[in-house]
C-alpha positions in Angstrom: 97.3 116.6 102.8 99.3 116.6 99.6 99.5 113.0 98.6 102.4 111.8 96.6 102.4 108.0 96.6 99.8 105.3 96.4 100.8 101.8 97.6 98.9 98.9 96.1 98.7 95.3 97.4 97.0 93.6 94.4 94.9 90.5 95.1 92.5 88.2 93.2 89.6 89.3 95.5 90.7 92.6 97.1 93.1 95.4 96.3 94.5 97.2 99.4 95.5 100.8 99.1 97.7 102.9 101.3 98.7 106.7 100.9 101.8 108.7 101.8 102.3 112.4 101.5 105.4 114.7 101.0 104.7 116.8 104.1 104.5 114.2 106.9 106.1 111.3 105.1 103.7 109.1 106.9 102.0 106.1 105.4 98.3 106.0 106.0 95.7 103.2 105.4 93.3 104.3 102.7 90.9 101.6 101.5 90.2 98.2 100.1 88.7 97.8 96.6 86.8 94.6 95.9 88.3 93.1 92.7 85.2 92.1 90.9 86.7 93.0 87.5 89.7 94.9 86.1 87.7 97.7 84.4 86.2 98.7 87.7 89.5 98.6 89.5 91.0 100.9 86.8 88.0 103.3 87.1 88.4 103.4 90.8 92.2 103.9 90.7 91.9 106.6 88.1 89.4 108.5 90.3 91.7 108.1 93.3 94.8 109.3 91.4 92.9 112.4 90.4 91.2 113.1 93.8 94.3 112.3 96.0 96.9 114.0 93.6 98.9 110.8 93.2 102.3 111.3 91.5 103.6 107.8 91.8 102.2 104.3 92.3 104.0 101.5 94.0 102.6 98.0 93.5 103.7 95.1 95.6 105.8 92.5 93.7 105.2 89.0 94.9 108.2 86.7 95.1 108.9 83.6 96.9 111.2 83.6 99.9 114.2 82.8 97.6 113.3 86.0 95.6 112.0 84.0 92.5 108.9 84.8 90.6 105.7 82.8 91.2 102.4 82.3 89.4 101.1 85.4 91.4 104.0 87.4 90.1 102.8 86.9 86.5 99.4 88.0 87.5 100.6 91.2 89.2 102.8 91.9 86.1 99.7 91.8 83.9 97.9 94.1 86.3 100.9 96.5 86.4 101.2 96.5 82.6 97.5 97.4 82.2 97.6 100.0 85.0 100.7 101.7 83.5 98.9 101.9 80.1 95.8 103.5 81.7 97.3 106.1 84.0 99.5 109.1 83.6 101.7 108.5 86.6 104.7 106.2 87.0 103.9 102.7 88.2 106.7 100.9 90.0 106.9 97.5 91.6 108.5 96.8 95.0 109.3 93.4 96.6 106.4 92.6 98.9 107.8 89.4 100.5 106.3 88.8 104.0 104.1 92.0 104.0 100.9 90.0 104.0 102.1 87.9 107.0 103.3 91.0 108.8 99.9 92.7 108.0 98.1 89.8 109.6 99.8 90.4 112.9 98.8 94.0 112.7 95.1 93.5 112.1 93.2 90.5 110.9 90.4 92.7 109.4 92.7 95.1 107.6 95.3 92.7 105.9 95.1 94.1 102.5 95.4 97.7 103.7 98.1 96.7 106.1 100.1 95.0 103.3 99.7 98.1 101.1 101.0 100.2 104.0 104.0 97.9 104.6 104.9 97.9 100.8 104.8 101.7 100.7 106.7 102.1 104.0 109.4 99.8 102.8 109.6 101.5 99.5 109.8 105.0 100.9 112.4 103.8 103.5 114.6 102.5 100.7 114.2 105.6 98.6 115.0 107.9 101.6 118.1 105.8 102.4 119.3 106.4 98.7 118.4 110.1 98.8 115.6 109.7 96.2 112.5 110.2 98.2 111.3 113.0 96.1 112.4 111.9 92.7 109.5 111.8 90.3 
């Protein structure tokens, strides 16, 4: 599998990850990282980027139902800023409203990965609709 995208659902305790590849255009669950400290998360993500040939990272962007930033938005922005400074691939954000709720319906034990999958699937759907699915 030639992986192209890494979807991230960033949380205080856990970071859900999903992968999508150019060939199948299918989003797959990948893993959940325990968020014990930022340094370990960055180290783990750098390893994943290299091993899985990641070319673009999509991080879920938490907004309230009205589309306004929340306290969580600031926390994710700080993570995105640090991640972007520490990796050599583009880091984008994508509106994640309702992904965690939808993921809970899919599997109570895989909420973080499910949310990452939904973030990445939504992003890819939007990019495909705009004809930009392979823009790097």
